[in-house]
C-alpha positions as CSV (number, residue, x, y, z in Angstrom):
1,M,155.1,120.7,92.4
2,K,154.4,121.9,88.8
3,R,155.2,120.9,85.3
4,R,157.2,123.8,83.8
5,R,158.0,124.9,80.2
6,F,161.4,126.4,80.2
7,V,162.9,129.0,77.8
8,I,166.7,128.7,77.5
9,S,169.0,130.8,75.3
10,G,172.6,130.4,74.1
11,L,175.0,128.4,76.3
12,A,172.3,128.3,79.1
13,A,170.6,125.5,77.2
14,A,173.5,123.3,78.4
15,A,172.8,124.2,82.0
16,A,170.1,123.5,84.5
17,P,166.8,125.4,83.6
18,R,165.8,128.3,85.7
19,L,162.4,128.7,87.2
20,F,161.8,132.4,86.5
21,A,162.9,133.1,82.9
22,Q,164.2,136.5,82.1
23,T,162.8,138.4,79.1
24,P,165.7,138.9,76.6
25,A,166.7,142.4,75.7
26,P,165.5,143.6,72.3
27,S,169.0,143.5,70.8
28,Q,169.3,139.8,71.5
29,A,168.4,137.0,69.2
30,P,165.1,135.2,70.0
31,P,165.8,132.5,72.6
32,L,165.9,128.8,71.7
33,V,162.7,127.2,73.1
34,I,163.1,123.8,74.6
35,E,160.2,121.8,75.8
36,M,161.2,119.9,78.9
37,D,158.7,117.5,80.7
38,V,160.2,118.1,84.1
39,E,158.6,118.3,87.5
40,V,160.0,121.4,89.3
41,V,159.5,122.2,93.1
42,S,159.8,125.8,93.9
43,V,160.5,127.0,97.5
44,T,161.0,130.2,99.3
45,A,163.3,130.5,102.4
46,V,164.1,133.1,105.0
47,I,167.6,132.9,106.5
48,F,168.6,134.9,109.6
49,D,171.4,134.8,112.2
50,K,171.1,134.2,115.9
51,A,170.4,137.9,116.5
52,G,167.4,137.7,114.1
53,R,169.1,139.7,111.4
54,F,168.4,138.6,107.8
55,V,171.4,137.1,106.1
56,K,171.9,138.3,102.5
57,G,174.3,137.6,99.8
58,L,174.2,133.8,99.8
59,T,174.5,131.7,96.6
60,S,173.7,128.1,95.7
61,L,177.3,127.3,96.9
62,D,176.4,128.2,100.4
63,V,173.4,125.8,100.8
64,E,172.2,122.3,100.2
65,L,168.6,121.2,100.0
66,L,167.4,117.7,101.2
67,E,164.2,115.9,100.2
68,D,163.5,113.1,102.6
69,G,167.1,113.2,103.6
70,V,168.4,113.0,100.0
71,K,170.4,115.9,98.6
72,Q,168.9,117.6,95.5
73,D,170.5,119.6,92.8
74,L,169.3,123.2,92.8
75,S,168.4,124.6,89.4
76,Y,167.7,128.0,90.8
77,F,168.8,130.0,93.9
78,R,168.7,133.8,94.3
79,E,167.6,136.6,96.6
80,A,164.1,137.7,95.9
81,V,164.8,141.4,95.7
82,G,168.6,141.7,95.7
83,G,170.4,142.3,92.4
84,D,169.1,143.5,89.1
85,E,166.3,140.9,88.8
86,K,163.5,140.8,91.3
87,I,161.3,137.6,91.8
88,P,157.7,138.9,91.5
89,L,155.4,138.2,94.5
90,S,151.7,137.5,94.4
91,V,150.1,138.0,97.8
92,A,146.6,137.6,99.0
93,L,145.5,139.6,102.1
94,V,142.8,137.4,103.8
95,L,141.1,139.8,106.2
96,D,138.5,139.0,109.0
97,C,135.4,141.2,108.6
98,S,133.2,139.3,111.0
99,G,130.8,141.2,113.4
100,S,133.4,141.0,116.3
101,M,135.7,143.2,114.3
102,K,133.5,146.3,114.7
103,N,135.9,148.1,117.2
104,N,139.1,146.9,115.6
105,M,138.3,147.4,111.8
106,H,140.0,150.7,111.6
107,F,143.3,149.3,112.9
108,M,143.2,146.4,110.5
109,Q,142.4,148.7,107.5
110,Q,145.4,150.9,108.4
111,A,147.6,147.9,108.6
112,A,146.5,146.4,105.4
113,T,146.8,149.7,103.3
114,S,150.2,150.2,104.8
115,F,151.2,146.8,103.7
116,V,150.2,147.2,100.1
117,R,152.1,150.5,99.9
118,K,155.3,148.5,100.8
119,L,155.0,146.1,97.8
120,E,157.8,146.1,95.2
121,D,157.1,147.3,91.7
122,V,156.9,143.8,90.3
123,D,154.5,142.5,93.0
124,K,150.8,142.2,92.9
125,A,148.2,141.7,95.6
126,L,144.6,140.5,96.0
127,V,142.3,141.4,98.9
128,I,139.9,138.7,100.3
129,S,137.4,139.6,103.1
130,F,135.5,137.1,105.1
131,N,132.8,136.7,107.6
132,E,130.3,134.0,107.1
133,S,130.8,134.6,103.4
134,I,133.9,135.3,101.3
135,K,134.5,138.1,98.9
136,G,137.7,138.7,96.9
137,S,138.8,141.5,94.6
138,A,138.5,140.7,90.9
139,E,142.2,140.0,90.1
140,F,145.8,140.4,91.4
141,T,146.9,144.0,90.7
142,D,149.8,146.3,91.4
143,D,147.3,149.3,91.5
144,T,147.6,150.3,95.2
145,D,144.8,152.8,94.9
146,R,142.3,150.0,93.9
147,L,143.5,147.8,96.7
148,E,143.2,150.6,99.2
149,Q,139.7,151.3,98.0
150,F,138.7,147.7,98.5
151,V,140.2,147.6,102.1
152,D,138.6,150.9,103.0
153,G,135.1,149.6,101.9
154,L,135.2,146.6,104.3
155,Q,132.4,146.5,106.8
156,P,132.1,144.1,109.8
157,W,129.2,141.7,110.1
158,G,128.4,138.0,110.5
159,G,130.3,134.9,111.5
160,T,133.8,133.7,110.8
161,S,134.6,131.4,107.9
162,L,138.4,131.4,108.5
163,Y,139.2,127.9,107.1
164,D,137.1,128.5,104.0
165,A,138.7,131.9,103.4
166,I,142.2,130.4,103.6
167,N,141.3,127.7,101.1
168,Y,139.8,130.3,98.8
169,G,143.0,132.4,99.0
170,L,145.2,129.4,98.3
171,G,143.1,128.5,95.3
172,R,143.4,132.1,94.0
173,V,147.2,132.3,94.4
174,R,148.2,128.8,93.4
175,D,148.5,129.5,89.6
176,Q,150.4,132.8,89.9
177,S,153.9,132.9,88.7
178,G,156.9,133.7,91.0
179,R,156.7,133.8,94.8
180,K,153.3,133.3,96.4
181,A,152.1,134.3,99.9
182,L,149.0,134.6,102.0
183,V,148.7,137.2,104.9
184,V,145.8,136.1,107.1
185,F,144.3,138.2,109.8
186,T,141.6,137.2,112.3
187,D,140.3,138.0,115.7
188,G,138.5,134.8,116.5
189,D,138.0,131.1,116.0
190,D,136.3,129.7,113.0
191,T,132.5,129.4,113.4
192,T,130.9,129.0,110.0
193,S,133.3,127.2,107.6
194,R,132.4,124.0,105.7
195,S,136.1,123.1,105.6
196,T,137.9,121.7,108.7
197,S,141.3,122.9,110.0
198,Q,143.0,119.7,108.8
199,E,141.7,120.1,105.4
200,V,143.2,123.6,105.2
201,I,146.5,122.3,106.4
202,D,146.5,119.5,103.9
203,Y,145.6,121.9,101.0
204,A,148.3,124.3,102.1
205,R,150.9,121.6,101.9
206,G,150.1,121.1,98.3
207,I,150.4,124.8,97.3
208,E,153.7,126.6,96.8
209,A,152.7,129.5,99.0
210,T,153.9,130.9,102.3
211,I,151.3,131.6,104.8
212,Y,151.7,134.4,107.5
213,T,149.0,134.6,110.2
214,V,148.1,137.4,112.5
215,G,145.7,136.7,115.4
216,I,144.2,139.0,118.1
217,G,141.5,138.4,120.7
218,S,140.2,134.8,120.8
219,A,141.9,133.7,117.6
220,S,143.1,130.1,117.7
221,S,146.8,130.2,118.2
222,G,147.3,126.5,117.7
223,F,145.8,126.5,114.2
224,L,147.4,129.7,113.1
225,K,150.9,128.5,114.2
226,K,150.4,125.2,112.5
227,V,149.3,126.5,109.1
228,S,152.1,129.1,109.0
229,G,154.7,126.8,110.2
230,E,153.9,124.1,107.7
231,T,154.4,126.6,104.8
232,G,157.5,128.3,106.0
233,G,155.7,131.5,107.3
234,E,155.3,133.0,110.8
235,S,152.5,133.7,113.1
236,F,152.1,136.9,115.2
237,F,149.9,137.6,118.2
238,P,150.1,141.2,119.2
239,N,149.0,142.3,122.6
240,K,147.5,145.5,121.3
241,V,145.4,146.0,118.2
242,A,147.3,149.3,117.6
243,D,150.5,147.1,116.9
244,L,149.0,145.6,113.7
245,I,150.7,148.2,111.5
246,K,154.1,147.2,113.0
247,V,153.2,143.5,112.5
248,F,152.2,144.0,108.8
249,A,155.3,146.0,108.1
250,Q,157.4,143.1,109.6
251,I,155.7,140.7,107.3
252,A,156.4,143.0,104.3
253,E,160.0,143.3,105.2
254,E,160.4,139.5,105.5
255,L,158.9,138.9,102.1
256,R,161.5,141.3,100.7
257,Q,164.2,139.2,102.4
258,Q,163.2,135.8,101.0
259,Y,165.4,133.6,98.8
260,G,163.8,131.8,95.9
261,L,165.0,128.3,94.9
262,A,163.9,125.5,92.7
263,Y,164.9,121.8,92.0
264,S,163.7,118.8,90.1
265,P,163.3,115.8,92.5
266,K,165.4,112.9,91.9
267,K,162.6,110.6,92.8
268,S,159.5,110.5,90.6
269,A,156.1,111.5,91.9
270,D,154.4,108.8,93.9
271,N,151.6,110.5,95.8
272,T,153.5,110.7,99.0
273,Y,154.4,113.6,101.3
274,R,158.1,114.6,101.2
275,A,160.0,116.5,103.8
276,I,162.1,119.4,102.8
277,Q,165.2,120.7,104.6
278,L,167.5,123.6,103.7
279,R,170.8,123.9,105.2
280,V,173.4,126.6,105.1
281,T,176.7,124.8,104.9
282,T,179.2,127.8,105.0
283,R,177.9,129.3,108.3
284,K,177.0,127.8,111.6
285,D,175.3,131.0,113.1
286,V,172.2,131.0,111.0
287,E,168.7,129.6,111.1
288,V,166.5,128.7,108.1
289,R,162.8,128.9,107.8
290,V,161.3,127.0,104.9
291,R,158.2,125.0,104.2
292,K,158.3,121.6,105.8
293,G,157.4,119.7,102.7
294,Y,154.9,119.0,99.9
295,Y,152.8,116.3,98.3
296,A,154.5,114.7,95.3
297,M,151.2,114.1,93.3
298,K,151.3,111.8,90.2
299,R,149.7,113.4,87.3
300,R,146.9,111.5,85.7
301,K,147.4,110.4,82.2
302,P,144.7,111.6,79.9
303,A,142.1,109.1,79.0
304,K,142.5,107.5,75.5
305,P,139.7,108.5,73.2
306,R,137.2,105.7,72.4
307,P,137.3,104.4,68.9
């Protein structure tokens, strides 16, 4: 949940604010800027039918969002890529480069480079490698050549700080605008992190990012399923390492099929965890995957200066 500054022009000032403001065309008058001290929760959702096909073309009239069972008023709802305006995506690739990856590194590198080539023109990515240490590229970028160079330079060695790497990735993505996601790949259990699995899950609940996890070998399916499920993502466990390109392509396609939505909670922040549920009211043959909830943290008031 974040405090937002909204830019509203014309008659839109009388309507609910939108989470992702459009840049006005040069021929338009400058927008009226209104400061609104409003807490906004942004959510991404994937909607598919019983056959697993993505459902497109829905509007806010087709859905309802509940927070702890109470219906909320959506201020924003649209397809991430459909239409004239795309919702930008910031995605962190969190890649296992521990010593056990020696025989599988080439397959992972191919899958990761194939993934970044599928990003939309408004998207940016960051590459994070981990073993017993963590290394991330300098900044989010849409330069696929730079991203591919980083991936191609990865070398396997050391232990597996999976939990610390996910926490680091969440910290890097949390303040990005638009949609946020992590794609995490590992071939084993954590062996060298300072963080615990529960600390990672709790932190993930407080960040508006969807986590997709891919595990091979001795990777802990329980943890990977838990952290992806909590955030509205999915977990994958291919039987063959050669299937990694297919799995990463599936994740890239799902990210393109997301809906973005936002609302201002009717209940003030009180430092509690709140469950989120999104329903499609106009169709009975669909399923919805969305993050399970978030922590509604109270913002601390700044300390008064001493006289």
